[in-house]
C-alpha positions as CSV (number, residue, x, y, z in Angstrom):
1,M,11.8,9.5,39.4
2,L,10.1,6.7,37.6
3,L,11.9,7.6,34.4
4,L,15.3,7.9,36.2
5,V,14.9,4.6,38.1
6,S,13.6,2.6,35.1
7,G,16.1,4.2,32.7
8,F,19.0,3.6,35.0
9,S,17.9,0.0,35.6
10,T,17.4,-0.6,31.9
11,L,20.7,0.9,30.9
12,F,22.6,-0.9,33.7
13,T,21.0,-4.2,32.8
14,A,21.8,-3.6,29.1
15,A,25.4,-2.7,29.9
16,L,25.8,-5.8,32.0
17,G,24.2,-7.9,29.3
18,Y,26.3,-6.3,26.6
19,R,29.5,-6.8,28.6
20,S,28.6,-10.4,29.5
21,G,27.6,-11.1,25.9
22,Q,30.8,-9.5,24.6
23,I,32.9,-11.6,26.9
24,N,31.0,-14.8,26.1
25,L,31.0,-14.1,22.4
26,T,34.7,-13.3,22.5
27,N,35.4,-16.6,24.3
28,R,33.2,-18.5,21.9
29,V,35.0,-17.0,18.9
30,F,38.4,-17.6,20.4
31,N,37.4,-21.2,21.1
32,Q,36.2,-21.6,17.6
33,L,39.5,-20.1,16.3
34,I,41.5,-22.3,18.6
35,S,39.6,-25.3,17.3
36,V,40.2,-24.3,13.6
37,R,43.8,-23.5,14.3
38,A,44.4,-26.9,16.1
39,S,42.7,-28.7,13.2
40,K,44.7,-26.9,10.5
41,A,47.9,-27.4,12.5
42,Y,47.2,-31.1,12.8
43,Q,46.5,-31.3,9.1
44,I,49.6,-29.4,8.0
45,E,51.8,-31.2,10.4
46,S,50.4,-34.5,9.2
47,Y,50.8,-33.5,5.6
48,F,54.5,-32.8,6.2
49,R,55.0,-36.0,8.1
50,N,53.4,-37.9,5.3
51,I,55.7,-36.2,2.8
52,Q,58.7,-37.0,5.0
53,N,57.6,-40.6,5.3
54,H,56.9,-40.9,1.6
55,T,60.2,-39.3,0.7
56,Q,62.1,-41.6,3.0
57,T,60.2,-44.6,1.8
58,L,60.8,-43.8,-1.9
59,S,64.5,-43.1,-1.2
60,E,64.8,-46.7,0.1
61,D,62.8,-48.2,-2.8
62,L,65.0,-50.5,-5.0
63,S,63.5,-49.1,-8.1
64,I,64.5,-45.6,-7.1
65,V,68.0,-46.9,-6.2
66,A,68.3,-48.6,-9.6
67,A,66.9,-45.5,-11.4
68,V,69.4,-43.1,-9.9
69,E,72.2,-45.4,-10.7
70,D,71.0,-45.9,-14.3
71,F,70.4,-42.1,-14.8
72,D,73.8,-41.3,-13.3
73,A,75.6,-43.8,-15.5
74,A,73.8,-42.5,-18.6
75,F,74.4,-38.9,-17.6
76,Q,78.2,-39.6,-17.3
77,Q,78.2,-41.0,-20.9
78,L,76.8,-37.7,-22.2
79,E,79.7,-35.8,-20.7
80,K,81.8,-37.1,-23.6
81,T,79.4,-36.0,-26.3
82,S,79.6,-32.9,-28.4
83,Q,76.6,-30.8,-29.3
84,P,76.0,-29.5,-32.8
85,A,76.1,-25.7,-33.3
86,A,72.4,-25.7,-34.3
87,A,71.4,-27.3,-31.1
88,T,73.4,-24.8,-29.1
89,Q,71.8,-21.9,-31.0
90,A,68.4,-23.4,-30.4
91,L,69.1,-23.8,-26.7
92,E,70.3,-20.2,-26.4
93,G,67.2,-19.1,-28.3
94,Y,65.0,-20.8,-25.8
95,Y,66.7,-19.0,-23.0
96,R,66.5,-15.7,-24.7
97,K,62.9,-16.0,-25.9
98,E,61.2,-18.1,-23.3
99,F,63.1,-18.3,-20.0
100,L,64.8,-15.0,-19.5
101,P,61.8,-12.8,-20.5
102,R,59.6,-14.7,-18.0
103,L,62.3,-14.5,-15.3
104,D,62.8,-10.8,-16.0
105,K,59.2,-10.1,-14.9
106,T,59.9,-11.3,-11.3
107,H,63.7,-10.8,-11.1
108,A,65.0,-7.8,-9.2
109,G,67.7,-7.1,-11.8
110,T,68.0,-7.8,-15.5
111,P,69.0,-11.5,-16.0
112,N,71.7,-12.3,-18.6
113,L,72.3,-15.5,-20.5
114,P,75.8,-16.5,-19.3
115,A,74.6,-16.5,-15.7
116,Y,71.9,-19.2,-16.4
117,L,73.1,-21.2,-19.4
118,A,75.5,-24.0,-18.3
119,S,78.5,-24.9,-20.4
120,D,78.7,-28.6,-19.5
121,P,78.1,-30.8,-22.5
122,A,75.7,-33.2,-20.8
123,T,73.7,-30.3,-19.4
124,R,73.4,-28.6,-22.8
125,H,72.6,-32.0,-24.5
126,L,69.8,-32.8,-22.2
127,Q,68.3,-29.3,-22.0
128,Y,68.3,-29.1,-25.7
129,N,66.5,-32.4,-26.2
130,Y,64.1,-32.3,-23.3
131,I,63.5,-28.5,-23.1
132,A,64.4,-26.5,-26.2
133,A,63.5,-29.2,-28.7
134,N,60.6,-30.5,-26.6
135,P,57.5,-29.9,-28.7
136,N,55.4,-29.4,-25.6
137,P,54.9,-25.8,-24.2
138,V,56.4,-24.4,-21.0
139,G,54.6,-26.1,-18.1
140,K,53.9,-29.3,-20.0
141,K,57.5,-30.5,-20.8
142,Q,56.9,-33.6,-18.7
143,Q,54.6,-35.0,-21.4
144,L,57.7,-36.0,-23.4
145,V,58.6,-39.6,-22.4
146,A,61.9,-39.9,-24.3
147,A,63.9,-37.8,-26.7
148,K,64.8,-39.2,-30.1
149,D,68.5,-38.7,-29.7
150,G,69.3,-42.4,-29.5
151,S,71.2,-42.0,-26.3
152,T,71.3,-44.5,-23.4
153,Y,69.9,-41.7,-21.2
154,S,66.8,-41.4,-23.3
155,K,66.2,-45.2,-23.1
156,V,66.5,-45.0,-19.3
157,H,64.3,-41.9,-19.3
158,G,61.7,-43.7,-21.3
159,R,61.6,-46.6,-18.9
160,Y,61.4,-44.6,-15.6
161,H,59.8,-41.2,-16.5
162,P,56.1,-42.4,-16.8
163,I,56.5,-44.0,-13.3
164,F,57.9,-40.8,-11.7
165,R,55.5,-38.6,-13.5
166,N,52.7,-40.6,-12.1
167,I,54.1,-40.3,-8.6
168,V,54.3,-36.5,-8.9
169,S,50.8,-36.4,-10.2
170,R,49.2,-38.7,-7.7
171,F,50.9,-37.2,-4.6
172,G,50.6,-33.6,-5.7
173,Y,54.3,-32.7,-5.8
174,Y,55.4,-29.8,-7.9
175,D,58.5,-31.7,-9.2
176,M,60.7,-34.6,-8.5
177,F,64.6,-34.6,-8.6
178,L,67.2,-37.3,-8.8
179,I,70.6,-35.9,-7.9
180,N,74.0,-37.7,-7.9
181,P,76.4,-37.4,-5.0
182,K,78.3,-34.7,-7.0
183,G,75.3,-32.5,-6.9
184,Q,74.3,-32.9,-10.5
185,I,70.6,-33.0,-11.2
186,I,70.4,-36.0,-13.4
187,Y,66.6,-36.1,-13.6
188,T,63.5,-34.0,-13.1
189,V,59.9,-34.6,-14.0
190,F,58.9,-31.1,-15.2
191,K,62.1,-30.2,-17.0
192,E,62.7,-26.6,-15.8
193,T,66.0,-24.9,-16.4
194,D,67.5,-26.5,-13.3
195,Y,67.3,-29.8,-15.2
196,A,70.8,-31.4,-15.7
197,T,72.6,-28.5,-13.9
198,S,75.1,-28.8,-11.1
199,L,74.2,-27.6,-7.7
200,E,77.8,-27.4,-6.8
201,N,79.1,-25.0,-9.6
202,G,76.0,-24.4,-11.8
203,P,73.8,-21.3,-12.0
204,Y,71.7,-22.5,-9.1
205,K,74.4,-23.4,-6.6
206,D,73.1,-20.7,-4.2
207,S,69.5,-21.8,-4.2
208,N,67.8,-23.4,-1.2
209,L,67.7,-26.7,-3.1
210,A,71.5,-26.7,-3.4
211,Q,71.7,-25.9,0.3
212,L,69.4,-28.8,1.1
213,V,71.3,-31.3,-1.1
214,R,74.6,-30.4,0.6
215,E,73.0,-30.9,4.0
216,V,71.6,-34.3,3.0
217,V,74.9,-35.5,1.5
218,A,76.8,-34.3,4.5
219,S,74.5,-36.2,6.9
220,K,75.8,-39.6,5.7
221,E,72.8,-41.2,7.4
222,K,70.3,-43.6,6.0
223,G,66.6,-42.8,6.6
224,F,67.5,-39.1,6.9
225,T,65.0,-36.6,5.5
226,Q,65.3,-32.8,5.6
227,L,63.1,-29.9,4.7
228,V,64.2,-26.5,3.5
229,D,62.0,-23.4,3.9
230,F,60.5,-21.4,1.0
231,A,62.7,-19.1,-1.0
232,A,62.5,-17.5,-4.5
233,Y,63.5,-20.2,-7.0
234,A,64.8,-18.9,-10.3
235,P,64.0,-22.1,-12.4
236,S,60.3,-21.6,-11.4
237,Y,60.6,-18.0,-12.5
238,G,61.2,-16.6,-9.0
239,T,58.1,-18.1,-7.4
240,P,58.6,-19.3,-3.8
241,A,59.7,-23.0,-3.6
242,A,60.3,-25.3,-0.7
243,F,62.0,-28.7,-1.0
244,I,62.3,-32.0,0.9
245,A,65.1,-34.5,0.2
246,A,66.5,-37.8,1.4
247,P,69.7,-39.7,0.6
248,I,69.6,-42.8,-1.6
249,Y,71.9,-45.7,-0.5
250,N,72.7,-48.9,-2.3
251,G,74.0,-50.8,0.7
252,P,76.5,-48.6,2.5
253,K,77.2,-46.5,-0.6
254,L,75.5,-43.1,-1.2
255,V,74.4,-43.2,-4.8
256,G,72.2,-40.1,-4.9
257,V,69.6,-37.8,-3.4
258,L,65.8,-37.9,-3.9
259,A,64.2,-34.5,-3.7
260,F,60.7,-33.1,-4.1
261,Q,59.6,-29.5,-4.7
262,M,56.8,-28.9,-2.2
263,P,53.4,-28.3,-3.7
264,V,52.3,-24.7,-2.8
265,N,48.8,-25.4,-4.0
266,E,48.5,-28.4,-1.7
267,I,49.6,-26.3,1.3
268,N,47.1,-23.6,0.4
269,N,44.3,-26.2,0.0
270,V,45.0,-27.4,3.5
271,M,45.1,-23.9,5.0
272,T,42.0,-22.6,3.1
273,G,39.9,-25.8,3.1
274,N,40.0,-25.8,-0.7
275,Q,39.0,-22.1,-0.4
276,D,35.8,-22.9,1.4
277,W,36.4,-20.9,4.6
278,K,32.8,-20.8,5.6
279,Q,32.6,-24.6,5.8
280,D,35.6,-24.4,8.2
281,G,33.6,-22.1,10.4
282,L,35.6,-18.9,9.5
283,G,32.6,-16.9,8.2
284,Q,33.1,-14.0,5.8
285,S,36.5,-12.8,7.1
286,G,38.2,-15.7,8.9
287,E,41.4,-17.4,7.7
288,T,44.3,-19.6,8.7
289,I,47.7,-18.7,7.6
290,L,51.3,-19.9,8.0
291,V,54.1,-17.5,8.9
292,G,57.8,-18.1,8.9
293,S,60.4,-17.0,11.5
294,D,61.0,-14.0,9.2
295,T,57.3,-12.9,9.8
296,L,56.6,-13.5,6.1
297,M,53.6,-15.6,4.9
298,R,54.1,-19.3,4.0
299,S,50.6,-19.7,2.7
300,A,48.3,-17.5,0.7
301,S,46.0,-14.8,2.1
302,R,42.3,-15.4,1.8
303,F,41.7,-11.8,0.8
304,F,44.3,-12.0,-1.9
305,L,42.8,-15.2,-3.3
306,E,39.2,-13.8,-3.2
307,D,39.9,-10.4,-4.7
308,P,43.5,-9.6,-5.7
309,K,42.7,-6.1,-7.0
310,A,40.9,-5.0,-3.9
311,Y,43.7,-6.5,-1.7
312,L,46.4,-4.7,-3.6
313,A,44.4,-1.4,-3.5
314,Q,44.0,-1.8,0.2
315,L,47.8,-2.2,0.6
316,E,48.4,0.8,-1.5
317,S,46.0,2.9,0.5
318,R,47.9,2.0,3.7
319,G,51.2,3.2,2.2
320,F,52.6,-0.2,1.3
321,K,55.8,0.0,-0.8
322,K,55.1,0.0,-4.5
323,D,57.8,-2.5,-5.4
324,A,56.4,-4.9,-2.8
325,I,52.9,-4.5,-4.3
326,A,54.4,-5.1,-7.7
327,R,56.1,-8.3,-6.6
328,L,52.8,-9.5,-5.1
329,S,51.1,-8.9,-8.4
330,Q,53.9,-10.5,-10.4
331,Y,54.2,-13.7,-8.3
332,N,50.5,-13.8,-7.8
333,T,50.9,-15.0,-4.3
334,T,51.5,-13.6,-0.8
335,I,54.0,-16.3,0.1
336,L,57.3,-14.6,1.1
337,Q,55.8,-11.3,0.0
338,Q,53.3,-10.3,2.7
339,P,54.8,-9.5,6.2
340,V,52.6,-10.4,9.2
341,A,54.4,-8.6,12.1
342,T,51.7,-8.8,14.7
343,P,52.1,-9.4,18.5
344,A,50.5,-12.8,18.0
345,V,53.2,-13.8,15.5
346,T,55.9,-12.5,17.8
347,K,54.6,-14.6,20.7
348,A,54.2,-17.7,18.5
349,I,57.7,-17.4,17.1
350,A,58.9,-17.3,20.7
351,G,57.1,-20.6,21.3
352,G,53.9,-19.3,22.9
353,A,50.3,-20.3,22.1
354,G,47.2,-18.4,22.9
355,T,44.7,-15.8,21.8
356,L,44.9,-12.0,21.3
357,R,43.0,-9.1,20.0
358,V,45.4,-7.5,17.4
359,V,45.5,-5.4,14.3
360,D,46.4,-7.7,11.4
361,Y,48.6,-7.2,8.3
362,R,45.7,-5.4,6.6
363,G,45.4,-2.9,9.4
364,V,42.1,-4.4,10.5
365,P,41.3,-5.3,14.2
366,V,41.0,-9.1,14.5
367,L,40.7,-11.8,17.1
368,S,43.7,-14.0,16.6
369,S,44.6,-17.5,17.8
370,Y,48.3,-18.4,17.4
371,A,50.7,-21.3,18.0
372,P,54.0,-22.7,16.7
373,L,54.0,-25.7,14.4
374,Q,55.9,-28.9,15.1
375,I,57.5,-29.6,11.7
376,E,61.1,-30.8,11.7
377,G,63.3,-28.5,9.7
378,L,60.8,-25.6,9.6
379,H,60.3,-22.8,12.1
380,W,56.7,-21.9,11.2
381,V,53.8,-20.6,13.2
382,I,50.1,-20.9,12.4
383,L,47.4,-18.2,12.9
384,S,43.7,-18.5,12.9
385,Q,41.9,-15.2,13.0
386,M,38.6,-13.4,12.2
387,D,37.8,-9.7,11.8
388,L,36.5,-8.1,15.0
389,A,33.6,-6.5,13.2
390,E,32.3,-9.9,12.0
391,A,33.1,-11.6,15.4
392,Y,31.2,-8.9,17.2
393,A,28.3,-8.6,14.7
394,P,25.9,-10.6,17.0
395,I,26.7,-8.4,20.0
396,H,26.3,-5.2,17.8
397,A,22.9,-6.5,16.7
398,F,22.1,-7.2,20.4
399,Q,23.2,-3.7,21.2
400,R,20.9,-2.2,18.6
401,Q,18.1,-4.3,19.8
402,I,18.7,-3.2,23.4
403,L,18.8,0.5,22.4
404,I,15.5,0.2,20.5
405,T,13.9,-1.7,23.3
406,A,15.3,0.7,25.9
407,T,14.0,3.7,23.9
408,L,10.5,2.2,23.6
409,L,10.5,1.3,27.3
410,I,11.7,4.8,28.3
411,L,8.9,6.3,26.1
412,V,6.3,4.1,27.7
413,V,7.6,4.8,31.2
414,T,7.7,8.6,30.3
415,L,4.1,8.6,29.4
416,L,3.2,6.5,32.5
417,A,5.3,8.8,34.7
418,M,3.7,11.9,33.3
419,G,0.2,10.5,34.1
420,L,1.2,9.4,37.6
421,A,3.2,12.5,38.3
422,H,0.1,14.6,37.4
423,Q,-1.9,12.6,39.9
424,F,0.8,12.9,42.5
425,V,1.7,16.5,41.9
426,K,-1.9,17.9,41.7
427,P,-2.4,18.1,45.5
428,V,1.2,19.3,45.9
429,Q,0.6,22.0,43.3
430,Q,-2.5,23.1,45.2
431,L,-0.4,23.4,48.4
432,I,2.3,25.3,46.4
433,D,-0.2,27.8,45.0
434,S,-1.6,28.3,48.5
435,A,1.9,28.7,49.9
436,R,2.7,31.3,47.2
437,K,-0.4,33.3,48.1
438,V,0.4,33.1,51.8
439,S,4.0,34.3,51.1
440,S,2.5,37.2,49.1
441,G,0.3,38.1,52.1
442,E,-3.0,36.4,51.1
443,L,-3.5,34.6,54.4
444,A,-7.1,33.7,53.5
445,S,-5.8,31.0,51.0
446,I,-6.6,27.6,52.6
447,P,-6.4,24.6,50.2
448,D,-9.4,22.3,50.3
449,L,-8.0,18.7,50.3
450,N,-10.2,16.0,51.6
451,A,-7.7,13.2,51.0
452,T,-6.9,10.8,53.9
453,D,-3.3,10.1,52.7
454,E,-0.1,12.0,53.4
455,F,-1.2,14.9,51.2
456,G,-4.4,15.3,53.3
457,E,-2.2,15.3,56.5
458,L,0.1,17.9,54.8
459,A,-2.9,20.0,53.9
460,Q,-4.3,19.9,57.5
461,S,-0.9,20.9,58.8
462,F,-0.6,23.7,56.3
463,N,-4.1,25.0,57.1
464,A,-3.3,25.0,60.8
465,M,-0.2,26.9,60.0
466,V,-2.1,29.5,57.9
467,R,-4.7,30.0,60.7
468,S,-1.9,30.5,63.2
469,L,-0.3,33.0,60.8
470,Q,-3.6,34.8,60.5
471,T,-3.9,35.1,64.3
472,Q,-0.3,36.2,64.6
473,T,-0.6,38.6,61.8
474,A,-3.7,40.2,63.4
475,L,-1.8,40.6,66.7
476,V,1.2,42.0,64.9
477,D,-1.1,44.5,63.0
478,Q,-2.7,45.6,66.2
479,T,0.6,46.0,67.9
480,N,2.0,47.9,64.9
481,Q,-1.0,50.2,64.9
482,E,-0.6,50.9,68.6
483,N,3.1,51.5,68.1
484,E,2.4,53.8,65.2
485,R,-0.1,55.8,67.2
486,L,2.3,56.1,70.1
487,L,5.1,57.1,67.7
488,F,3.0,59.8,66.0
489,S,1.9,61.0,69.4
490,V,5.4,61.4,70.7
491,F,7.1,62.7,67.5
492,P,6.1,65.0,64.7
493,S,4.5,63.0,61.8
494,A,7.4,63.7,59.5
495,I,9.9,62.5,62.1
496,A,7.8,59.6,63.0
497,R,7.7,58.5,59.3
498,R,11.4,58.8,59.1
499,L,11.8,56.6,62.2
500,Q,9.5,54.1,60.6
501,R,11.8,54.0,57.6
502,G,14.7,53.0,59.8
503,E,16.5,56.3,60.2
504,T,18.4,56.5,63.6
505,Q,20.6,59.6,63.3
506,I,18.0,62.4,62.6
507,A,19.4,65.9,62.8
508,D,18.2,68.7,60.5
509,E,19.0,72.4,60.1
510,V,15.7,74.2,59.5
511,T,15.5,77.8,58.3
512,N,12.7,80.4,58.5
513,V,10.6,78.8,61.3
514,A,8.6,80.5,64.0
515,V,9.2,79.2,67.5
516,L,6.4,79.6,70.1
517,F,7.3,79.1,73.7
518,A,4.4,79.3,76.3
519,D,4.5,79.0,80.0
520,L,1.5,78.6,82.4
521,K,1.4,80.9,85.5
522,G,-0.3,79.8,88.7
523,F,-0.4,76.1,87.8
524,S,2.3,75.2,90.4
525,R,0.2,76.9,93.1
526,L,-2.9,75.1,91.8
527,V,-1.1,71.7,91.9
528,S,-0.3,72.0,95.6
529,S,-4.1,71.9,96.4
530,L,-4.9,69.0,94.1
531,S,-4.1,65.3,93.8
532,A,-1.7,64.0,91.2
533,H,-4.5,62.6,89.1
534,E,-6.5,65.8,89.2
535,S,-3.5,68.0,88.3
536,L,-2.6,65.6,85.4
537,A,-6.2,65.7,84.1
538,I,-6.2,69.5,84.1
539,L,-2.8,69.7,82.4
540,N,-3.9,67.1,79.8
541,D,-7.0,69.0,79.0
542,L,-5.1,72.2,78.4
543,V,-2.3,70.5,76.4
544,A,-4.9,68.7,74.3
545,S,-6.6,72.1,73.6
546,F,-3.3,73.6,72.7
547,D,-2.4,70.6,70.4
548,D,-5.7,71.2,68.6
549,L,-4.9,74.8,68.1
550,A,-1.3,74.0,66.9
551,S,-2.6,71.5,64.4
552,R,-5.2,74.0,63.1
553,F,-2.7,76.7,62.6
554,G,0.0,74.4,61.2
555,L,2.3,74.3,64.2
556,E,4.0,71.2,65.4
557,K,4.3,70.6,69.1
558,V,7.8,69.7,70.0
559,K,7.5,68.9,73.6
560,T,6.0,69.9,77.0
561,I,8.1,70.4,80.0
562,G,5.9,70.4,83.0
563,D,3.6,73.4,82.4
564,S,5.7,74.8,79.5
565,Y,4.7,74.2,75.9
566,L,7.0,74.4,72.8
567,A,5.7,74.5,69.3
568,V,7.3,75.3,65.9
569,C,5.7,76.5,62.7
570,G,7.4,75.5,59.4
571,L,9.4,72.6,60.9
572,S,8.1,69.8,58.7
573,V,6.0,71.7,56.3
574,P,7.4,75.1,55.3
575,Y,5.1,78.1,55.3
576,L,5.5,81.6,54.0
577,D,3.3,83.0,56.8
578,H,4.8,81.0,59.7
579,D,5.1,84.2,61.8
580,K,1.5,85.1,61.4
581,R,0.4,81.5,62.1
582,A,2.4,81.5,65.3
583,I,0.8,84.8,66.5
584,D,-2.7,83.7,65.6
585,C,-2.1,80.5,67.5
586,A,-0.9,82.5,70.5
587,I,-4.0,84.7,70.5
588,E,-6.2,81.6,70.4
589,M,-4.3,80.0,73.3
590,H,-5.1,83.0,75.4
591,G,-8.8,82.6,74.5
592,V,-8.7,78.9,75.3
593,L,-7.2,79.6,78.7
594,R,-9.8,82.3,79.5
595,R,-12.7,79.9,78.7
596,F,-10.9,77.2,80.8
597,N,-10.7,79.6,83.8
598,L,-14.3,80.6,83.4
599,E,-15.6,77.1,83.2
600,R,-13.6,75.7,86.1
601,G,-13.1,78.8,88.3
602,F,-9.3,78.8,88.0
603,K,-7.1,81.8,87.8
604,L,-4.3,80.6,85.5
605,G,-2.3,82.8,83.2
606,I,0.0,82.1,80.2
607,Q,3.0,84.1,79.0
608,I,4.1,83.5,75.3
609,G,7.3,84.4,73.5
610,I,7.6,84.1,69.7
611,H,10.8,84.4,67.6
612,S,11.5,83.6,63.9
613,G,14.8,82.2,62.5
614,D,16.9,79.1,62.0
615,I,16.9,76.1,64.3
616,V,18.4,72.6,64.6
617,A,16.0,69.7,65.1
618,G,16.8,66.1,65.8
619,I,16.5,62.9,67.9
620,V,18.3,63.0,71.1
621,G,19.2,60.1,73.4
622,K,19.6,56.3,73.0
623,S,17.6,54.3,75.4
624,R,14.9,57.0,75.8
625,V,14.9,59.1,72.7
626,V,13.2,62.5,72.4
627,Y,12.7,64.9,69.6
628,D,14.0,68.3,70.4
629,V,14.9,71.7,68.8
630,W,17.7,74.0,69.7
631,G,19.6,77.0,68.6
632,E,19.6,80.8,69.1
633,T,16.0,81.1,67.9
634,V,14.7,78.7,70.5
635,K,16.8,80.3,73.2
636,L,15.5,83.8,72.3
637,A,11.8,82.6,72.2
638,H,12.3,81.1,75.6
639,S,13.8,84.4,76.9
640,L,10.8,86.3,75.5
641,S,8.4,84.0,77.2
642,Q,10.2,84.4,80.5
643,A,10.2,88.2,80.2
644,C,6.6,88.3,79.1
645,P,4.0,89.1,81.8
646,A,1.0,86.8,82.1
647,G,-1.7,87.4,79.6
648,A,0.6,89.0,77.0
649,V,2.5,87.9,73.9
650,F,6.1,89.0,73.3
651,V,7.6,88.8,69.8
652,S,11.1,89.5,68.6
653,E,12.3,92.4,66.4
654,V,12.2,90.1,63.4
655,V,8.6,89.1,63.9
656,H,7.6,92.7,64.6
657,H,9.3,93.9,61.4
658,R,7.4,91.3,59.3
659,L,3.9,91.8,60.8
660,E,3.8,95.4,62.0
661,D,1.3,96.2,59.2
662,L,-1.1,93.4,60.4
663,Y,-1.0,93.7,64.1
664,P,-0.5,96.6,66.6
665,F,2.6,96.3,68.7
666,E,3.9,98.1,71.6
667,R,7.6,98.8,72.3
668,I,8.5,97.2,75.7
669,A,12.3,97.1,75.6
670,A,12.7,99.5,78.5
671,A,10.2,97.5,80.5
672,I,12.3,94.3,80.4
673,E,15.8,95.8,80.6
674,A,16.1,94.7,84.1
675,Q,15.5,91.1,83.0
676,E,18.3,91.3,80.4
677,A,16.0,90.3,77.5
678,P,16.7,91.4,74.0
679,P,14.7,94.1,72.4
680,A,11.1,92.9,72.0
681,W,7.6,94.0,71.1
682,R,4.4,93.3,72.8
683,L,1.2,92.4,71.0
684,S,-1.2,95.2,71.7
685,S,-3.6,94.5,74.6
686,A,-6.5,95.5,72.3
687,T,-5.7,92.3,70.3
688,V,-5.8,90.1,73.4
689,P,-7.9,92.2,75.8
690,A,-9.4,89.4,77.9
691,A,-6.2,87.6,78.7
692,G,-4.9,90.0,81.4
693,E,-8.3,90.3,83.0
694,A,-8.2,86.7,83.9
695,L,-5.0,87.0,85.8
696,A,-5.2,87.2,89.6
697,K,-3.2,89.9,91.1
698,P,-0.2,88.8,93.0
């Protein structure tokens, strides 16, 4: 009981504590994620607002207005120039050896030269001088300040390029574009293959940059800025690129468009805290990511940045498509490659903000905080999430501590309970042992408990009950003994034992028995002169003497009917000499009666009939049962006794036939013909000489 109560209390308290701790910890982690998400959302929204403001400000700067006009005028002069064959070959060689092989690694198909090499004279001239003939390697073409072609364009380029290169470097842009109203890119800082091409009919007319420029030109609004979402950009070898652009006006006239290619690294630095997630409070598995309306990432995954090989292996183990894994490896970024189709993203895209427990894009359960971003022109959402295993690590540690503490506590309580239980159960065990002895019949077992508590009271009550049982048992034993004596006095011992065993329907067919039927003569006349008690005493003395004789010779008294006596030899115990035993008993009965007459001065006589054969014996009656025998053998023995004169013994033909060699018999059939008795034999008077002498003459 102590173990059950303490164990239940401990486990119940631990369960409540664990549940409460889990809820509190979940709320704390969610609050932390909400805080990080809000902070990152503010930073990224502020970053885009700053870029928009910066782009708008630069587009209104007079130096930018002058630059776009100067570049456009110089660019138009180059439209009338012709390019030497060697320059054309060199430019084509650059595309074949440098650009197309790099693009082929990330391009879905096989890129071909005519699709990317523009035929416009100005484009070919500028791409040759600033790209193909540029001595600086790919990625550092911006280091060339001016080409040595002697053109007006190069003079303008040499005047403005250092300024624009400094702007890109200081503000972290990937590239800067000046585009005339016709859609021709008349200047870029980094000199990729989009440099000097037309966004209206050139190789990149279907790019997101071309789409953005058309929207800006079509707006016809000063101070207008527009963002375009990330998309694969071929001049950057298929890596994702996003752009921001603003129109450039000189008075009321649109003279060009200023565009910046968004810096992916700067966005990732904001979202990852310069890859210091722990400092942002995101632990070992937390991260903040941007997701577009197409459910694709717009910022890099922490797990890809930390371990690209393990990240790709995990995607492969989850059945991610091989071509998608290949693109992730080629672009070396998860932007526009990794889908994040979780319920949190779905709710955020629909405009909701909140927290959820979801399975993230890695197939790992996480706690996620989500919200839409307020960036004009972009439909992005922000997620801040942490692995559930890390978030619940403290509660798991608490769970282990609770289990260890509960185990130790249960062990201590078990030992304590065992000691206390031994003390409590010891007196109870004594009572149990005594009760078992009493139940087995040992009524002398009385526990000796001297305690004054409840166990002492219980022992006293138990001892009183045992003493009462002893008294009751003694009375029951005495009653049983008396009942048994009465039963054995009324019924033969064998029948009495059968009645004790519970038999109720007793009826047996017994073969080869000797039936002795005796009848007193002169007793009725004697009774008329005596009181009832005196006559009963005389009859009891005679019957008791006859019972002793019957028992001595193996006969069983069946019943007495007034002064008649019925006994059977071989009823319960079979005998081979049952006839002889019956005759010997009859002779002795005559002797007993003779002595009885001499002692008391009576003149009683007895007539006995004996027959041997089969009988039926059984219990007769319901409310007052008696044991009786019947059948032809009994009937014939009774007839012989009635025909027999007083002082004689009549036997049947069967008995005579069996014992004629042992006893002398006399034929008396003719003497009893008048009484209609069957043929019988009389035991010779020499055998019972004194019986007749005791008879009084009628």
